[in-house]
DOKE-314518 format. One record per atom (N, C-alpha, C): atom name; x, y, z; residue number from 1. Coordinates in steps of 0.1 Angstrom, whole numbers, plus 5000, padded with zeros to 4 digits. Each point is the difference from the previous one (the first is absolute). Example, Ala and Ser with C-alpha at 12.3 -4.5 7.8 and 13.67 -1.06 7.14 Angstrom:
% residues 2
  site    xx    yy    zz  pos
     N  5132  4943  5078    1
    CA  4991  5012  5000    1
     C  5009  5012  5000    1
     N  4996  5011  4993    2
    CA  5009  5011  5000    2
     C  4992  5011  5008    2
% end
This chain:
% residues 108
  site    xx    yy    zz  pos
     N  3720  0205  3141    1
    CA  5013  5005  4996    1
     C  5007  4990  4992    1
     N  4998  4987  5002    2
    CA  5007  4990  4992    2
     C  4995  5001  4986    2
     N  4988  5004  4997    3
    CA  4995  5002  4987    3
     C  5009  5011  4993    3
     N  5003  5011  5007    4
    CA  5008  5010  4994    4
     C  5014  4994  4996    4
     N  5006  4993  5009    5
    CA  5013  4994  4997    5
     C  4999  4990  4988    5
     N  4990  4992  5000    6
    CA  4998  4991  4989    6
     C  4998  5007  4986    6
     N  4992  5011  5001    7
    CA  4998  5008  4987    7
     C  5013  5006  4995    7
     N  5007  5006  5009    8
    CA  5013  5006  4996    8
     C  5010  4989  4995    8
     N  4999  4989  5007    9
    CA  5009  4989  4996    9
     C  4998  4995  4985    9
     N  4988  5001  4996   10
    CA  4997  4995  4986   10
     C  5000  5011  4990   10
     N  5003  5012  5003   11
    CA  5002  5011  4990   11
     C  5014  5000  4997   11
     N  5004  4994  4988   12
    CA  5014  4999  4996   12
     C  5002  5010  4989   12
     N  5012  5007  5001   13
    CA  5004  5009  4989   13
     C  5009  4992  4991   13
     N  4996  4996  4989   14
    CA  5008  4991  4991   14
     C  5013  5008  4995   14
     N  5011  4992  4999   15
    CA  5012  5006  4995   15
     C  5008  5007  5009   15
     N  4997  5001  5013   16
    CA  5008  5007  5010   16
     C  5005  4991  5010   16
     N  5011  5003  5006   17
    CA  5006  4992  5010   17
     C  4992  5000  5013   17
     N  4993  5011  5003   18
    CA  4992  5001  5012   18
     C  4985  4998  4995   18
     N  4993  4991  5007   19
    CA  4986  5000  4997   19
     C  4992  5001  5013   19
     N  4987  5001  4999   20
    CA  4992  5003  5012   20
     C  5000  4988  5009   20
     N  5003  4988  4995   21
    CA  5001  4988  5009   21
     C  5012  5002  5010   21
     N  5011  5005  4994   22
    CA  5012  5002  5008   22
     C  4998  5011  5010   22
     N  4994  5011  4995   23
    CA  4997  5011  5009   23
     C  4990  4996  5012   23
     N  4990  4992  4996   24
    CA  4991  4996  5010   24
     C  5006  4991  5010   24
     N  5009  4991  4996   25
    CA  5006  4991  5010   25
     C  5010  5007  5009   25
     N  5006  5011  4995   26
    CA  5009  5008  5008   26
     C  4992  5008  5010   26
     N  4988  5005  4996   27
    CA  4993  5009  5009   27
     C  4989  4993  5008   27
     N  4997  4987  4998   28
    CA  4990  4993  5007   28
     C  5002  5001  5015   28
     N  5012  4998  5005   29
    CA  5001  5001  5015   29
     C  4997  5014  5006   29
     N  4998  5010  4991   30
    CA  4997  5013  5005   30
     C  4985  5003  5002   30
     N  4992  4991  4996   31
    CA  4986  5002  5000   31
     C  4995  5004  5014   31
     N  5004  4993  5011   32
    CA  4995  5004  5013   32
     C  5003  5015  5003   32
     N  5012  5005  4996   33
    CA  5004  5014  5002   33
     C  4992  5009  4991   33
     N  4999  4996  4987   34
    CA  4993  5008  4990   34
     C  4985  5002  5003   34
     N  4994  4990  5007   35
    CA  4986  5001  5002   35
     C  4997  5005  5014   35
     N  5010  5003  5008   36
    CA  4998  5006  5013   36
     C  4999  4990  5011   36
     N  5002  4987  4997   37
    CA  4999  4990  5011   37
     C  5012  5000  5009   37
     N  5012  5004  4994   38
    CA  5012  5001  5008   38
     C  5005  5015  4999   38
     N  5005  5004  5011   39
    CA  5005  5014  5001   39
     C  5013  5003  4993   39
     N  5007  4990  4998   40
    CA  5013  5001  4993   40
     C  5002  4988  4991   40
     N  5009  5002  4989   41
    CA  5002  4988  4991   41
     C  5009  4990  5007   41
     N  4997  4987  4997   42
    CA  5007  4989  5006   42
     C  5014  4999  4993   42
     N  5008  4992  5006   43
    CA  5013  4997  4994   43
     C  4999  4994  4986   43
     N  4990  4991  4999   44
    CA  4998  4993  4987   44
     C  4995  5010  4989   44
     N  4992  5010  5005   45
    CA  4995  5010  4991   45
     C  5012  5009  4995   45
     N  5009  5004  5009   46
    CA  5011  5008  4996   46
     C  5010  4992  4992   46
     N  5001  4988  5002   47
    CA  5008  4991  4992   47
     C  4995  4999  4986   47
     N  4987  5000  4998   48
    CA  4994  5000  4987   48
     C  5002  5013  4993   48
     N  4999  5011  5007   49
    CA  5002  5013  4994   49
     C  5014  5001  4995   49
     N  5010  4995  5008   50
    CA  5014  5000  4996   50
     C  5002  4992  4988   50
     N  4994  4988  5000   51
    CA  5001  4991  4989   51
     C  4995  5006  4987   51
     N  4988  5007  5001   52
    CA  4994  5006  4988   52
     C  5009  5011  4996   52
     N  5006  5008  5009   53
    CA  5009  5011  4996   53
     C  5012  4994  4993   53
     N  5005  4989  5004   54
    CA  5012  4993  4993   54
     C  4996  4995  4987   54
     N  4988  4995  4998   55
    CA  4995  4995  4987   55
     C  4998  5011  4990   55
     N  4996  5012  5004   56
    CA  4997  5011  4991   56
     C  5012  5008  4997   56
     N  5009  4995  4992   57
    CA  5012  5007  4997   57
     C  5000  5009  4988   57
     N  4991  4996  4990   58
    CA  5000  5008  4988   58
     C  4987  5010  5000   58
     N  5000  5009  4992   59
    CA  4989  5009  4999   59
     C  4987  4992  4996   59
     N  5002  4991  4991   60
    CA  4988  4992  4996   60
     C  4995  4992  5012   60
     N  5009  4994  5008   61
    CA  4996  4992  5012   61
     C  4993  5009  5010   61
     N  5005  5012  5002   62
    CA  4994  5009  5010   62
     C  4986  5005  4995   62
     N  4999  5002  4987   63
    CA  4987  5005  4995   63
     C  4990  4988  5001   63
     N  5004  4988  4997   64
    CA  4991  4989  5001   64
     C  4996  4997  5014   64
     N  5009  5001  5009   65
    CA  4997  4998  5014   65
     C  4991  5011  5005   65
     N  5002  5012  4996   66
    CA  4992  5011  5003   66
     C  4985  4998  4996   66
     N  4999  4995  4987   67
    CA  4986  4997  4995   67
     C  4993  4990  5009   67
     N  5007  4990  5004   68
    CA  4994  4990  5009   68
     C  4996  5005  5013   68
     N  5010  5008  5006   69
    CA  4997  5006  5013   69
     C  4988  5010  4999   69
     N  5000  5008  4990   70
    CA  4989  5010  4998   70
     C  4987  4993  4999   70
     N  4999  4989  4993   71
    CA  4988  4992  4999   71
     C  4995  4995  5013   71
     N  5009  4994  5008   72
    CA  4997  4995  5013   72
     C  4996  5011  5010   72
     N  5007  5011  4999   73
    CA  4997  5011  5009   73
     C  4986  5006  4999   73
     N  4993  4997  4989   74
    CA  4986  5005  4998   74
     C  4990  4993  5008   74
     N  5003  4989  5005   75
    CA  4990  4992  5007   75
     C  4997  5007  5014   75
     N  4987  5001  5003   76
    CA  4996  5008  5012   76
     C  5005  4996  5013   76
     N  5005  4988  5002   77
    CA  5005  4995  5012   77
     C  5014  5005  5003   77
     N  5007  5005  4989   78
    CA  5014  5004  5002   78
     C  5000  5015  5005   78
     N  5007  5002  5011   79
    CA  5001  5013  5006   79
     C  5011  5008  4992   79
     N  4996  5011  4994   80
    CA  5010  5007  4991   80
     C  5012  5005  5008   80
     N  4997  5005  5013   81
    CA  5011  5005  5008   81
     C  5010  4989  5004   81
     N  4995  4988  5003   82
    CA  5008  4989  5003   82
     C  5009  4996  4988   82
     N  4993  5000  4988   83
    CA  5007  4996  4988   83
     C  5011  5009  4997   83
     N  4998  5013  5001   84
    CA  5010  5010  4996   84
     C  5011  5000  5010   84
     N  4998  4996  5013   85
    CA  5010  5001  5010   85
     C  5008  4987  5001   85
     N  4995  4990  4993   86
    CA  5007  4986  5001   86
     C  5015  5000  4998   86
     N  5005  5006  4989   87
    CA  5014  4999  4998   87
     C  5008  5007  5011   87
     N  4996  5011  5005   88
    CA  5006  5007  5011   88
     C  5000  4992  5013   88
     N  4988  4994  5003   89
    CA  4999  4992  5012   89
     C  5009  4988  4999   89
     N  5003  4995  4988   90
    CA  5009  4989  4999   90
     C  5015  5004  4998   90
     N  5002  5013  5000   91
    CA  5014  5005  4999   91
     C  5006  4998  4986   91
     N  4991  5001  4990   92
    CA  5005  4997  4986   92
     C  4998  5013  4991   92
     N  5010  5003  4992   93
    CA  4999  5010  4990   93
     C  4994  4994  4988   93
     N  4987  5000  4999   94
    CA  4992  4993  4989   94
     C  4997  5010  4989   94
     N  5004  4997  4988   95
    CA  4999  5009  4989   95
     C  4986  5000  4993   95
     N  4990  4993  5006   96
    CA  4987  4999  4995   96
     C  4990  5005  5010   96
     N  4994  5011  4997   97
    CA  4990  5005  5010   97
     C  4988  4990  5001   97
     N  4996  4998  5012   98
    CA  4988  4991  5002   98
     C  4988  5008  5002   98
     N  4993  5003  4989   99
    CA  4988  5008  5000   99
     C  4991  4997  4988   99
     N  4987  5002  5001  100
    CA  4992  4997  4989  100
     C  5000  5012  4990  100
     N  5006  5011  5003  101
    CA  5001  5011  4991  101
     C  5014  5002  4993  101
     N  5009  4991  5002  102
    CA  5013  5001  4994  102
     C  4999  4999  4985  102
     N  5008  5008  4993  103
    CA  5001  4999  4986  103
     C  5012  4991  4997  103
     N  4997  4987  4998  104
    CA  5011  4990  4999  104
     C  5009  5003  4988  104
     N  4995  5006  4990  105
    CA  5008  5002  4988  105
     C  5011  5011  5002  105
     N  4998  5008  5011  106
    CA  5010  5010  5003  106
     C  5011  4995  5009  106
     N  4999  4987  5004  107
    CA  5011  4995  5009  107
     C  5012  4997  4991  107
     N  5012  5003  5006  108
    CA  5012  4997  4993  108
     C  5008  4990  5007  108
% end
């Protein structure tokens, strides 16, 4: 799983305020929940999701974050149901769907 985080960390979207390194560092504490090792997201995980939500203020930022999340969500160790439920479990109104099938260009 650390390989996934490292790969996402180094995929940078040039010219945007949000890059995959920032997305990766925000969501890294969520790996135990996203891979099914933990039944619920940790406080650190939810803090990271809140931080990512705060960072993604513009449409360009949300689309860039979405692209990073979508890439990471494709790895087989990530549980799709856990990923899509993460914002709700953290009590966050997150404007970026966490799914490998999201059309990131449709995000406003």
